PyMOL Python script that loads the backbone (N, CA, C, O; Angstrom):
from pymol import cmd

cmd.read_pdbstr("""\
ATOM      1  N   UNK A   1     109.474  45.341 135.206  1.00  0.00           N
ATOM      2  CA  UNK A   1     110.233  45.699 135.282  1.00  0.00           C
ATOM      3  C   UNK A   1     110.755  44.831 136.458  1.00  0.00           C
ATOM      4  O   UNK A   1     110.427  45.045 137.625  1.00  0.00           O
ATOM      5  N   UNK A   2     111.764  43.629 135.991  1.00  0.00           N
ATOM      6  CA  UNK A   2     112.541  43.235 137.098  1.00  0.00           C
ATOM      7  C   UNK A   2     113.029  42.932 138.625  1.00  0.00           C
ATOM      8  O   UNK A   2     114.115  43.508 138.689  1.00  0.00           O
ATOM      9  N   UNK A   3     112.905  42.635 139.236  1.00  0.00           N
ATOM     10  CA  UNK A   3     112.415  42.948 140.659  1.00  0.00           C
ATOM     11  C   UNK A   3     114.181  41.870 140.992  1.00  0.00           C
ATOM     12  O   UNK A   3     114.479  40.905 140.289  1.00  0.00           O
ATOM     13  N   UNK A   4     114.872  42.268 141.916  1.00  0.00           N
ATOM     14  CA  UNK A   4     116.274  41.765 141.893  1.00  0.00           C
ATOM     15  C   UNK A   4     115.906  41.041 144.150  1.00  0.00           C
ATOM     16  O   UNK A   4     115.020  41.234 144.983  1.00  0.00           O
ATOM     17  N   UNK A   5     116.873  40.464 144.116  1.00  0.00           N
ATOM     18  CA  UNK A   5     116.632  39.911 145.136  1.00  0.00           C
ATOM     19  C   UNK A   5     116.269  40.912 146.478  1.00  0.00           C
ATOM     20  O   UNK A   5     115.395  40.794 147.337  1.00  0.00           O
ATOM     21  N   UNK A   6     117.189  41.812 146.302  1.00  0.00           N
ATOM     22  CA  UNK A   6     117.216  43.124 147.074  1.00  0.00           C
ATOM     23  C   UNK A   6     115.654  43.696 147.245  1.00  0.00           C
ATOM     24  O   UNK A   6     115.177  43.725 148.379  1.00  0.00           O
ATOM     25  N   UNK A   7     115.008  44.068 146.313  1.00  0.00           N
ATOM     26  CA  UNK A   7     113.769  44.400 146.141  1.00  0.00           C
ATOM     27  C   UNK A   7     112.432  43.257 147.261  1.00  0.00           C
ATOM     28  O   UNK A   7     111.515  43.543 148.031  1.00  0.00           O
ATOM     29  N   UNK A   8     112.988  42.065 146.793  1.00  0.00           N
ATOM     30  CA  UNK A   8     112.284  41.310 147.463  1.00  0.00           C
ATOM     31  C   UNK A   8     112.757  41.082 149.270  1.00  0.00           C
ATOM     32  O   UNK A   8     112.033  40.599 150.141  1.00  0.00           O
ATOM     33  N   UNK A   9     113.630  41.400 149.370  1.00  0.00           N
ATOM     34  CA  UNK A   9     114.081  41.856 150.515  1.00  0.00           C
ATOM     35  C   UNK A   9     113.083  42.761 151.269  1.00  0.00           C
ATOM     36  O   UNK A   9     112.543  42.469 152.336  1.00  0.00           O
ATOM     37  N   UNK A  10     112.859  44.265 150.343  1.00  0.00           N
ATOM     38  CA  UNK A  10     112.837  45.422 151.040  1.00  0.00           C
ATOM     39  C   UNK A  10     111.105  45.244 150.856  1.00  0.00           C
ATOM     40  O   UNK A  10     110.401  46.235 151.053  1.00  0.00           O
ATOM     41  N   UNK A  11     110.567  44.114 150.524  1.00  0.00           N
ATOM     42  CA  UNK A  11     109.174  44.168 150.536  1.00  0.00           C
ATOM     43  C   UNK A  11     108.810  43.451 151.325  1.00  0.00           C
ATOM     44  O   UNK A  11     107.611  43.584 151.567  1.00  0.00           O
ATOM     45  N   UNK A  12     109.613  42.249 152.215  1.00  0.00           N
ATOM     46  CA  UNK A  12     109.476  41.665 153.228  1.00  0.00           C
ATOM     47  C   UNK A  12     109.760  42.308 154.550  1.00  0.00           C
ATOM     48  O   UNK A  12     109.205  42.259 155.648  1.00  0.00           O
ATOM     49  N   UNK A  13     110.936  43.003 154.019  1.00  0.00           N
ATOM     50  CA  UNK A  13     110.915  43.783 155.806  1.00  0.00           C
ATOM     51  C   UNK A  13     109.764  45.355 155.743  1.00  0.00           C
ATOM     52  O   UNK A  13     109.577  46.133 156.679  1.00  0.00           O
ATOM     53  N   UNK A  14     109.469  45.392 155.068  1.00  0.00           N
ATOM     54  CA  UNK A  14     108.283  46.792 155.057  1.00  0.00           C
ATOM     55  C   UNK A  14     106.911  45.788 155.325  1.00  0.00           C
ATOM     56  O   UNK A  14     105.930  46.128 155.987  1.00  0.00           O
ATOM     57  N   UNK A  15     107.081  44.572 154.696  1.00  0.00           N
ATOM     58  CA  UNK A  15     105.305  43.894 155.417  1.00  0.00           C
ATOM     59  C   UNK A  15     105.861  43.320 157.222  1.00  0.00           C
ATOM     60  O   UNK A  15     105.170  43.199 158.234  1.00  0.00           O
ATOM     61  N   UNK A  16     106.941  43.142 157.070  1.00  0.00           N
ATOM     62  CA  UNK A  16     107.260  43.157 158.544  1.00  0.00           C
ATOM     63  C   UNK A  16     107.267  44.630 159.857  1.00  0.00           C
ATOM     64  O   UNK A  16     106.928  44.789 161.030  1.00  0.00           O
ATOM     65  N   UNK A  17     107.546  45.003 159.348  1.00  0.00           N
ATOM     66  CA  UNK A  17     107.560  46.604 159.744  1.00  0.00           C
ATOM     67  C   UNK A  17     106.076  46.949 160.212  1.00  0.00           C
ATOM     68  O   UNK A  17     105.717  47.201 161.362  1.00  0.00           O
ATOM     69  N   UNK A  18     105.315  46.904 159.089  1.00  0.00           N
ATOM     70  CA  UNK A  18     103.686  47.556 159.038  1.00  0.00           C
ATOM     71  C   UNK A  18     102.814  46.491 159.755  1.00  0.00           C
ATOM     72  O   UNK A  18     101.687  46.811 160.135  1.00  0.00           O
ATOM     73  N   UNK A  19     103.380  44.999 159.994  1.00  0.00           N
ATOM     74  CA  UNK A  19     102.198  44.029 161.162  1.00  0.00           C
ATOM     75  C   UNK A  19     103.066  44.598 162.275  1.00  0.00           C
ATOM     76  O   UNK A  19     102.233  44.562 163.180  1.00  0.00           O
ATOM     77  N   UNK A  20     104.304  45.161 162.905  1.00  0.00           N
ATOM     78  CA  UNK A  20     104.291  45.194 163.892  1.00  0.00           C
ATOM     79  C   UNK A  20     104.021  46.848 164.192  1.00  0.00           C
ATOM     80  O   UNK A  20     104.496  47.473 165.140  1.00  0.00           O
ATOM     81  N   UNK A  21     103.144  47.381 163.149  1.00  0.00           N
ATOM     82  CA  UNK A  21     102.512  48.800 163.667  1.00  0.00           C
ATOM     83  C   UNK A  21     101.643  48.176 163.936  1.00  0.00           C
ATOM     84  O   UNK A  21     101.508  47.933 165.135  1.00  0.00           O
ATOM     85  N   UNK A  22     100.768  47.690 163.096  1.00  0.00           N
ATOM     86  CA  UNK A  22      99.076  47.412 163.312  1.00  0.00           C
ATOM     87  C   UNK A  22      98.852  46.319 164.462  1.00  0.00           C
ATOM     88  O   UNK A  22      97.720  46.142 164.913  1.00  0.00           O
ATOM     89  N   UNK A  23      99.910  45.618 164.910  1.00  0.00           N
ATOM     90  CA  UNK A  23      99.828  44.585 165.787  1.00  0.00           C
ATOM     91  C   UNK A  23      99.007  43.009 165.297  1.00  0.00           C
ATOM     92  O   UNK A  23      98.375  42.220 165.999  1.00  0.00           O
ATOM     93  N   UNK A  24      99.388  42.962 163.551  1.00  0.00           N
ATOM     94  CA  UNK A  24      98.880  41.656 163.042  1.00  0.00           C
ATOM     95  C   UNK A  24      99.868  40.758 162.545  1.00  0.00           C
ATOM     96  O   UNK A  24     101.027  40.993 162.203  1.00  0.00           O
ATOM     97  N   UNK A  25      99.270  39.766 162.560  1.00  0.00           N
ATOM     98  CA  UNK A  25     100.338  38.656 162.085  1.00  0.00           C
ATOM     99  C   UNK A  25     100.020  38.343 160.311  1.00  0.00           C
ATOM    100  O   UNK A  25      99.100  38.441 159.500  1.00  0.00           O
ATOM    101  N   UNK A  26     101.520  37.893 160.384  1.00  0.00           N
ATOM    102  CA  UNK A  26     101.431  37.915 158.470  1.00  0.00           C
ATOM    103  C   UNK A  26     101.739  35.920 158.390  1.00  0.00           C
ATOM    104  O   UNK A  26     102.522  35.121 158.903  1.00  0.00           O
ATOM    105  N   UNK A  27     100.516  35.879 157.372  1.00  0.00           N
ATOM    106  CA  UNK A  27     100.239  34.458 157.416  1.00  0.00           C
ATOM    107  C   UNK A  27     100.635  34.078 155.257  1.00  0.00           C
ATOM    108  O   UNK A  27     100.226  34.662 154.253  1.00  0.00           O
ATOM    109  N   UNK A  28     101.431  33.048 155.413  1.00  0.00           N
ATOM    110  CA  UNK A  28     101.862  32.330 154.185  1.00  0.00           C
ATOM    111  C   UNK A  28     100.863  32.444 153.290  1.00  0.00           C
ATOM    112  O   UNK A  28     101.050  33.120 152.278  1.00  0.00           O
ATOM    113  N   UNK A  29      99.458  31.708 153.551  1.00  0.00           N
ATOM    114  CA  UNK A  29      97.978  31.221 152.710  1.00  0.00           C
ATOM    115  C   UNK A  29      96.503  31.865 154.112  1.00  0.00           C
ATOM    116  O   UNK A  29      96.088  31.954 155.267  1.00  0.00           O
ATOM    117  N   UNK A  30      96.402  32.054 153.026  1.00  0.00           N
ATOM    118  CA  UNK A  30      95.086  32.416 153.815  1.00  0.00           C
ATOM    119  C   UNK A  30      94.242  31.901 155.038  1.00  0.00           C
ATOM    120  O   UNK A  30      93.686  30.831 154.793  1.00  0.00           O
ATOM    121  N   UNK A  31      94.004  32.420 156.335  1.00  0.00           N
ATOM    122  CA  UNK A  31      94.124  31.471 157.270  1.00  0.00           C
ATOM    123  C   UNK A  31      92.312  30.962 157.170  1.00  0.00           C
ATOM    124  O   UNK A  31      91.568  31.922 156.973  1.00  0.00           O
ATOM    125  N   UNK A  32      91.639  29.643 157.284  1.00  0.00           N
ATOM    126  CA  UNK A  32      90.650  29.272 157.611  1.00  0.00           C
ATOM    127  C   UNK A  32      89.846  30.101 157.858  1.00  0.00           C
ATOM    128  O   UNK A  32      90.117  30.783 158.847  1.00  0.00           O
ATOM    129  N   UNK A  33      88.531  30.430 157.116  1.00  0.00           N
ATOM    130  CA  UNK A  33      87.593  31.057 158.357  1.00  0.00           C
ATOM    131  C   UNK A  33      87.644  32.885 157.866  1.00  0.00           C
ATOM    132  O   UNK A  33      86.841  33.797 158.063  1.00  0.00           O
ATOM    133  N   UNK A  34      88.891  32.837 157.212  1.00  0.00           N
ATOM    134  CA  UNK A  34      89.279  34.650 156.585  1.00  0.00           C
ATOM    135  C   UNK A  34      89.096  34.746 155.650  1.00  0.00           C
ATOM    136  O   UNK A  34      88.599  33.755 155.113  1.00  0.00           O
ATOM    137  N   UNK A  35      89.346  35.944 154.803  1.00  0.00           N
ATOM    138  CA  UNK A  35      88.100  36.647 153.721  1.00  0.00           C
ATOM    139  C   UNK A  35      89.376  37.998 153.830  1.00  0.00           C
ATOM    140  O   UNK A  35      89.891  38.614 154.764  1.00  0.00           O
ATOM    141  N   UNK A  36      89.518  38.020 152.207  1.00  0.00           N
ATOM    142  CA  UNK A  36      90.076  39.129 152.064  1.00  0.00           C
ATOM    143  C   UNK A  36      89.390  40.330 152.128  1.00  0.00           C
ATOM    144  O   UNK A  36      88.420  40.377 151.371  1.00  0.00           O
ATOM    145  N   UNK A  37      89.647  41.547 152.957  1.00  0.00           N
ATOM    146  CA  UNK A  37      89.091  42.959 153.001  1.00  0.00           C
ATOM    147  C   UNK A  37      89.620  43.295 151.604  1.00  0.00           C
ATOM    148  O   UNK A  37      90.727  43.325 151.065  1.00  0.00           O
ATOM    149  N   UNK A  38      88.301  43.544 151.237  1.00  0.00           N
ATOM    150  CA  UNK A  38      88.585  44.705 149.705  1.00  0.00           C
ATOM    151  C   UNK A  38      88.562  46.235 149.937  1.00  0.00           C
ATOM    152  O   UNK A  38      88.050  46.770 150.920  1.00  0.00           O
ATOM    153  N   UNK A  39      89.046  46.740 149.131  1.00  0.00           N
ATOM    154  CA  UNK A  39      89.410  48.136 148.947  1.00  0.00           C
ATOM    155  C   UNK A  39      89.717  49.005 150.174  1.00  0.00           C
ATOM    156  O   UNK A  39      89.118  49.826 150.870  1.00  0.00           O
ATOM    157  N   UNK A  40      91.485  48.183 150.086  1.00  0.00           N
ATOM    158  CA  UNK A  40      91.773  49.070 151.290  1.00  0.00           C
ATOM    159  C   UNK A  40      93.041  49.666 150.754  1.00  0.00           C
ATOM    160  O   UNK A  40      93.689  49.185 149.824  1.00  0.00           O
ATOM    161  N   UNK A  41      93.379  50.904 151.512  1.00  0.00           N
ATOM    162  CA  UNK A  41      94.590  51.567 151.440  1.00  0.00           C
ATOM    163  C   UNK A  41      95.924  51.939 152.028  1.00  0.00           C
ATOM    164  O   UNK A  41      96.739  52.823 151.765  1.00  0.00           O
ATOM    165  N   UNK A  42      95.859  50.679 153.172  1.00  0.00           N
ATOM    166  CA  UNK A  42      97.118  50.544 154.027  1.00  0.00           C
ATOM    167  C   UNK A  42      97.806  49.475 153.656  1.00  0.00           C
ATOM    168  O   UNK A  42      98.855  49.023 154.114  1.00  0.00           O
ATOM    169  N   UNK A  43      96.900  48.982 152.489  1.00  0.00           N
ATOM    170  CA  UNK A  43      97.647  47.087 152.359  1.00  0.00           C
ATOM    171  C   UNK A  43      99.433  47.564 152.101  1.00  0.00           C
ATOM    172  O   UNK A  43      99.744  48.740 151.908  1.00  0.00           O
ATOM    173  N   UNK A  44     100.144  46.777 152.130  1.00  0.00           N
ATOM    174  CA  UNK A  44     101.638  46.638 151.670  1.00  0.00           C
ATOM    175  C   UNK A  44     101.941  45.914 150.129  1.00  0.00           C
ATOM    176  O   UNK A  44     101.467  44.854 149.722  1.00  0.00           O
ATOM    177  N   UNK A  45     102.634  46.591 149.605  1.00  0.00           N
ATOM    178  CA  UNK A  45     102.732  45.822 148.292  1.00  0.00           C
ATOM    179  C   UNK A  45     103.428  44.570 148.381  1.00  0.00           C
ATOM    180  O   UNK A  45     104.539  44.404 148.884  1.00  0.00           O
ATOM    181  N   UNK A  46     102.696  43.709 147.859  1.00  0.00           N
ATOM    182  CA  UNK A  46     102.959  42.337 148.191  1.00  0.00           C
ATOM    183  C   UNK A  46     102.517  41.628 149.147  1.00  0.00           C
ATOM    184  O   UNK A  46     103.094  40.585 149.456  1.00  0.00           O
ATOM    185  N   UNK A  47     101.197  42.145 149.915  1.00  0.00           N
ATOM    186  CA  UNK A  47     100.229  41.245 150.515  1.00  0.00           C
ATOM    187  C   UNK A  47      99.245  41.833 150.661  1.00  0.00           C
ATOM    188  O   UNK A  47      99.379  42.999 150.289  1.00  0.00           O
ATOM    189  N   UNK A  48      97.835  41.499 151.203  1.00  0.00           N
ATOM    190  CA  UNK A  48      96.658  41.752 151.805  1.00  0.00           C
ATOM    191  C   UNK A  48      95.804  41.625 153.170  1.00  0.00           C
ATOM    192  O   UNK A  48      95.972  40.733 154.003  1.00  0.00           O
ATOM    193  N   UNK A  49      95.047  42.462 153.239  1.00  0.00           N
ATOM    194  CA  UNK A  49      94.767  42.049 154.020  1.00  0.00           C
ATOM    195  C   UNK A  49      93.610  41.636 154.387  1.00  0.00           C
ATOM    196  O   UNK A  49      92.679  42.244 153.859  1.00  0.00           O
ATOM    197  N   UNK A  50      93.321  40.774 155.143  1.00  0.00           N
ATOM    198  CA  UNK A  50      92.036  39.612 155.515  1.00  0.00           C
ATOM    199  C   UNK A  50      91.986  39.419 156.746  1.00  0.00           C
ATOM    200  O   UNK A  50      92.963  39.293 157.485  1.00  0.00           O
ATOM    201  N   UNK A  51      90.403  39.367 157.175  1.00  0.00           N
ATOM    202  CA  UNK A  51      90.011  39.131 158.155  1.00  0.00           C
ATOM    203  C   UNK A  51      88.751  38.375 158.820  1.00  0.00           C
ATOM    204  O   UNK A  51      87.567  38.552 158.537  1.00  0.00           O
ATOM    205  N   UNK A  52      89.194  37.649 159.601  1.00  0.00           N
ATOM    206  CA  UNK A  52      87.825  36.678 160.386  1.00  0.00           C
ATOM    207  C   UNK A  52      86.210  37.019 159.960  1.00  0.00           C
ATOM    208  O   UNK A  52      86.049  38.239 159.998  1.00  0.00           O
ATOM    209  N   UNK A  53      85.312  36.500 159.676  1.00  0.00           N
ATOM    210  CA  UNK A  53      83.982  36.756 159.440  1.00  0.00           C
ATOM    211  C   UNK A  53      83.493  37.351 160.668  1.00  0.00           C
ATOM    212  O   UNK A  53      82.299  37.641 160.593  1.00  0.00           O
ATOM    213  N   UNK A  54      84.209  37.702 162.102  1.00  0.00           N
ATOM    214  CA  UNK A  54      83.640  38.239 163.238  1.00  0.00           C
ATOM    215  C   UNK A  54      82.734  39.678 162.709  1.00  0.00           C
ATOM    216  O   UNK A  54      83.298  40.054 161.682  1.00  0.00           O
ATOM    217  N   UNK A  55      81.700  40.494 162.986  1.00  0.00           N
ATOM    218  CA  UNK A  55      81.499  41.928 162.735  1.00  0.00           C
ATOM    219  C   UNK A  55      82.730  42.842 163.743  1.00  0.00           C
ATOM    220  O   UNK A  55      83.385  42.270 164.614  1.00  0.00           O
ATOM    221  N   UNK A  56      82.837  43.941 163.509  1.00  0.00           N
ATOM    222  CA  UNK A  56      83.409  44.984 164.560  1.00  0.00           C
ATOM    223  C   UNK A  56      82.652  44.737 165.784  1.00  0.00           C
ATOM    224  O   UNK A  56      83.008  43.975 166.683  1.00  0.00           O
ATOM    225  N   UNK A  57      81.517  45.477 165.756  1.00  0.00           N
ATOM    226  CA  UNK A  57      80.739  45.133 167.415  1.00  0.00           C
ATOM    227  C   UNK A  57      80.934  44.123 167.978  1.00  0.00           C
ATOM    228  O   UNK A  57      80.634  44.334 169.153  1.00  0.00           O
ATOM    229  N   UNK A  58      81.333  42.912 167.834  1.00  0.00           N
ATOM    230  CA  UNK A  58      81.301  41.738 167.921  1.00  0.00           C
ATOM    231  C   UNK A  58      82.614  41.584 169.078  1.00  0.00           C
ATOM    232  O   UNK A  58      82.476  41.031 170.169  1.00  0.00           O
ATOM    233  N   UNK A  59      83.875  42.186 168.590  1.00  0.00           N
ATOM    234  CA  UNK A  59      84.948  42.288 169.277  1.00  0.00           C
ATOM    235  C   UNK A  59      85.842  41.063 169.239  1.00  0.00           C
ATOM    236  O   UNK A  59      86.828  40.916 169.961  1.00  0.00           O
ATOM    237  N   UNK A  60      85.472  40.323 168.465  1.00  0.00           N
ATOM    238  CA  UNK A  60      85.840  39.728 168.012  1.00  0.00           C
ATOM    239  C   UNK A  60      86.225  38.920 166.918  1.00  0.00           C
ATOM    240  O   UNK A  60      86.077  37.811 166.406  1.00  0.00           O
ATOM    241  N   UNK A  61      86.826  40.080 166.800  1.00  0.00           N
ATOM    242  CA  UNK A  61      87.448  40.249 164.740  1.00  0.00           C
ATOM    243  C   UNK A  61      88.795  40.471 165.376  1.00  0.00           C
ATOM    244  O   UNK A  61      89.319  41.003 166.354  1.00  0.00           O
ATOM    245  N   UNK A  62      89.112  39.675 164.133  1.00  0.00           N
ATOM    246  CA  UNK A  62      90.666  39.542 163.828  1.00  0.00           C
ATOM    247  C   UNK A  62      91.503  40.219 162.890  1.00  0.00           C
ATOM    248  O   UNK A  62      92.542  39.599 163.114  1.00  0.00           O
ATOM    249  N   UNK A  63      91.772  40.960 162.090  1.00  0.00           N
ATOM    250  CA  UNK A  63      92.719  41.539 161.177  1.00  0.00           C
ATOM    251  C   UNK A  63      94.403  40.580 160.535  1.00  0.00           C
ATOM    252  O   UNK A  63      95.185  39.890 161.188  1.00  0.00           O
ATOM    253  N   UNK A  64      94.412  40.785 159.718  1.00  0.00           N
ATOM    254  CA  UNK A  64      96.040  40.049 159.737  1.00  0.00           C
ATOM    255  C   UNK A  64      96.396  39.974 157.880  1.00  0.00           C
ATOM    256  O   UNK A  64      95.741  39.421 156.996  1.00  0.00           O
ATOM    257  N   UNK A  65      97.470  40.637 157.808  1.00  0.00           N
ATOM    258  CA  UNK A  65      98.377  40.281 156.620  1.00  0.00           C
ATOM    259  C   UNK A  65      98.159  39.116 156.248  1.00  0.00           C
ATOM    260  O   UNK A  65      97.979  38.309 157.160  1.00  0.00           O
ATOM    261  N   UNK A  66      98.059  38.328 154.093  1.00  0.00           N
ATOM    262  CA  UNK A  66      98.502  37.396 153.424  1.00  0.00           C
ATOM    263  C   UNK A  66      99.462  37.597 152.587  1.00  0.00           C
ATOM    264  O   UNK A  66      99.180  38.578 151.899  1.00  0.00           O
ATOM    265  N   UNK A  67     100.348  37.197 152.339  1.00  0.00           N
ATOM    266  CA  UNK A  67     101.414  37.243 151.099  1.00  0.00           C
ATOM    267  C   UNK A  67     100.880  36.923 149.965  1.00  0.00           C
ATOM    268  O   UNK A  67     100.232  35.883 150.079  1.00  0.00           O
ATOM    269  N   UNK A  68     100.859  37.478 148.632  1.00  0.00           N
ATOM    270  CA  UNK A  68     100.022  37.890 147.536  1.00  0.00           C
ATOM    271  C   UNK A  68     101.093  36.455 146.783  1.00  0.00           C
ATOM    272  O   UNK A  68     102.310  36.423 146.960  1.00  0.00           O
ATOM    273  N   UNK A  69     100.406  35.487 146.045  1.00  0.00           N
ATOM    274  CA  UNK A  69     100.810  34.760 145.024  1.00  0.00           C
ATOM    275  C   UNK A  69     102.035  35.086 144.242  1.00  0.00           C
ATOM    276  O   UNK A  69     102.866  34.205 144.021  1.00  0.00           O
ATOM    277  N   UNK A  70     102.191  36.290 143.818  1.00  0.00           N
ATOM    278  CA  UNK A  70     103.520  36.475 142.923  1.00  0.00           C
ATOM    279  C   UNK A  70     104.394  36.548 144.131  1.00  0.00           C
ATOM    280  O   UNK A  70     105.463  35.949 144.014  1.00  0.00           O
ATOM    281  N   UNK A  71     104.154  37.206 145.368  1.00  0.00           N
ATOM    282  CA  UNK A  71     105.451  37.394 145.983  1.00  0.00           C
ATOM    283  C   UNK A  71     105.560  35.954 146.757  1.00  0.00           C
ATOM    284  O   UNK A  71     106.650  35.666 147.252  1.00  0.00           O
ATOM    285  N   UNK A  72     104.611  35.166 146.860  1.00  0.00           N
ATOM    286  CA  UNK A  72     105.350  33.768 147.551  1.00  0.00           C
ATOM    287  C   UNK A  72     106.324  33.009 146.165  1.00  0.00           C
ATOM    288  O   UNK A  72     106.821  31.945 146.536  1.00  0.00           O
ATOM    289  N   UNK A  73     106.617  33.325 144.877  1.00  0.00           N
ATOM    290  CA  UNK A  73     106.887  32.597 143.944  1.00  0.00           C
ATOM    291  C   UNK A  73     107.864  33.692 144.179  1.00  0.00           C
ATOM    292  O   UNK A  73     108.744  33.062 144.766  1.00  0.00           O
ATOM    293  N   UNK A  74     108.284  34.907 144.108  1.00  0.00           N
ATOM    294  CA  UNK A  74     109.895  34.945 144.080  1.00  0.00           C
ATOM    295  C   UNK A  74     110.029  34.988 145.112  1.00  0.00           C
ATOM    296  O   UNK A  74     111.025  35.704 145.013  1.00  0.00           O
ATOM    297  N   UNK A  75     109.883  34.807 146.603  1.00  0.00           N
ATOM    298  CA  UNK A  75     110.444  34.777 147.673  1.00  0.00           C
ATOM    299  C   UNK A  75     111.221  33.226 147.270  1.00  0.00           C
ATOM    300  O   UNK A  75     112.452  33.211 147.259  1.00  0.00           O
ATOM    301  N   UNK A  76     110.499  32.022 146.965  1.00  0.00           N
ATOM    302  CA  UNK A  76     111.217  30.428 147.287  1.00  0.00           C
ATOM    303  C   UNK A  76     112.163  30.694 146.127  1.00  0.00           C
ATOM    304  O   UNK A  76     113.143  29.974 146.320  1.00  0.00           O
ATOM    305  N   UNK A  77     112.362  31.589 144.706  1.00  0.00           N
ATOM    306  CA  UNK A  77     113.111  31.695 143.731  1.00  0.00           C
ATOM    307  C   UNK A  77     114.456  32.386 144.451  1.00  0.00           C
ATOM    308  O   UNK A  77     115.570  32.515 143.942  1.00  0.00           O
ATOM    309  N   UNK A  78     114.124  32.693 145.463  1.00  0.00           N
ATOM    310  CA  UNK A  78     115.866  33.834 146.062  1.00  0.00           C
ATOM    311  C   UNK A  78     116.224  33.094 146.601  1.00  0.00           C
ATOM    312  O   UNK A  78     115.558  32.411 147.379  1.00  0.00           O
ATOM    313  N   UNK A  79     118.288  32.893 146.194  1.00  0.00           N
ATOM    314  CA  UNK A  79     118.773  32.230 146.455  1.00  0.00           C
ATOM    315  C   UNK A  79     119.404  32.503 147.750  1.00  0.00           C
ATOM    316  O   UNK A  79     119.797  31.656 148.552  1.00  0.00           O
ATOM    317  N   UNK A  80     119.447  33.558 147.846  1.00  0.00           N
ATOM    318  CA  UNK A  80     120.395  34.118 149.637  1.00  0.00           C
ATOM    319  C   UNK A  80     119.873  34.124 150.708  1.00  0.00           C
ATOM    320  O   UNK A  80     119.810  35.305 151.051  1.00  0.00           O
ATOM    321  N   UNK A  81     119.550  33.641 151.282  1.00  0.00           N
ATOM    322  CA  UNK A  81     118.467  33.242 152.594  1.00  0.00           C
ATOM    323  C   UNK A  81     117.486  34.434 153.361  1.00  0.00           C
ATOM    324  O   UNK A  81     117.805  34.627 154.534  1.00  0.00           O
ATOM    325  N   UNK A  82     116.826  34.905 153.069  1.00  0.00           N
ATOM    326  CA  UNK A  82     115.536  35.594 153.794  1.00  0.00           C
ATOM    327  C   UNK A  82     114.969  35.004 154.728  1.00  0.00           C
ATOM    328  O   UNK A  82     114.623  33.879 155.089  1.00  0.00           O
ATOM    329  N   UNK A  83     114.955  36.662 155.202  1.00  0.00           N
ATOM    330  CA  UNK A  83     114.228  36.099 156.692  1.00  0.00           C
ATOM    331  C   UNK A  83     112.787  36.468 156.470  1.00  0.00           C
ATOM    332  O   UNK A  83     112.405  37.554 156.032  1.00  0.00           O
ATOM    333  N   UNK A  84     111.580  34.859 157.018  1.00  0.00           N
ATOM    334  CA  UNK A  84     110.186  34.638 156.877  1.00  0.00           C
ATOM    335  C   UNK A  84     110.254  34.573 158.315  1.00  0.00           C
ATOM    336  O   UNK A  84     109.274  34.991 158.931  1.00  0.00           O
ATOM    337  N   UNK A  85     111.169  34.153 158.912  1.00  0.00           N
ATOM    338  CA  UNK A  85     110.576  33.845 160.352  1.00  0.00           C
ATOM    339  C   UNK A  85     109.657  34.811 160.998  1.00  0.00           C
ATOM    340  O   UNK A  85     109.252  34.748 162.159  1.00  0.00           O
ATOM    341  N   UNK A  86     109.369  35.727 160.099  1.00  0.00           N
ATOM    342  CA  UNK A  86     107.515  36.220 161.175  1.00  0.00           C
ATOM    343  C   UNK A  86     106.581  35.535 160.382  1.00  0.00           C
ATOM    344  O   UNK A  86     105.514  36.145 160.447  1.00  0.00           O
ATOM    345  N   UNK A  87     106.496  34.517 159.643  1.00  0.00           N
ATOM    346  CA  UNK A  87     105.075  35.028 158.620  1.00  0.00           C
ATOM    347  C   UNK A  87     104.568  33.399 159.114  1.00  0.00           C
ATOM    348  O   UNK A  87     105.249  32.469 159.545  1.00  0.00           O
ATOM    349  N   UNK A  88     103.603  33.465 158.942  1.00  0.00           N
ATOM    350  CA  UNK A  88     102.834  32.456 159.747  1.00  0.00           C
ATOM    351  C   UNK A  88     102.944  31.157 158.535  1.00  0.00           C
ATOM    352  O   UNK A  88     102.874  31.567 157.377  1.00  0.00           O
ATOM    353  N   UNK A  89     103.069  30.005 158.669  1.00  0.00           N
ATOM    354  CA  UNK A  89     103.037  29.261 157.609  1.00  0.00           C
ATOM    355  C   UNK A  89     101.974  27.914 157.814  1.00  0.00           C
ATOM    356  O   UNK A  89     102.161  26.974 157.042  1.00  0.00           O
ATOM    357  N   UNK A  90     101.481  27.860 158.265  1.00  0.00           N
ATOM    358  CA  UNK A  90      99.811  27.446 158.547  1.00  0.00           C
ATOM    359  C   UNK A  90      98.466  28.337 158.913  1.00  0.00           C
ATOM    360  O   UNK A  90      98.596  29.044 159.912  1.00  0.00           O
ATOM    361  N   UNK A  91      97.557  28.378 158.429  1.00  0.00           N
ATOM    362  CA  UNK A  91      96.542  29.168 158.766  1.00  0.00           C
ATOM    363  C   UNK A  91      95.869  28.719 160.327  1.00  0.00           C
ATOM    364  O   UNK A  91      96.149  27.713 160.979  1.00  0.00           O
ATOM    365  N   UNK A  92      94.976  29.726 160.649  1.00  0.00           N
ATOM    366  CA  UNK A  92      94.953  29.689 162.312  1.00  0.00           C
ATOM    367  C   UNK A  92      93.525  29.030 162.376  1.00  0.00           C
ATOM    368  O   UNK A  92      93.010  28.775 163.464  1.00  0.00           O
TER     369      UNK A  92
END
""", "prot")
cmd.dss("prot")
cmd.show_as("cartoon", "prot")
cmd.util.cbc("prot")
cmd.orient("prot")
């Protein structure tokens, strides 16, 4: 199925909305020291959950969304301006 620019914008808007709801940042690339969280049910289309290596009990665990490669490629090909100011381009 071919994605239109409107589809890509809709996906980004959903990622932004969920990042605000979960109070997490959205990263272009995986931040240093973070790993993908496997078997999640709440990650939006086009992004994956990641967290640092701290345990939940430590109180220092940080989670985030990381854009998937296929979405990053689509964003780069979009001709119209796409609002990506909420995406952190450098890892933590």
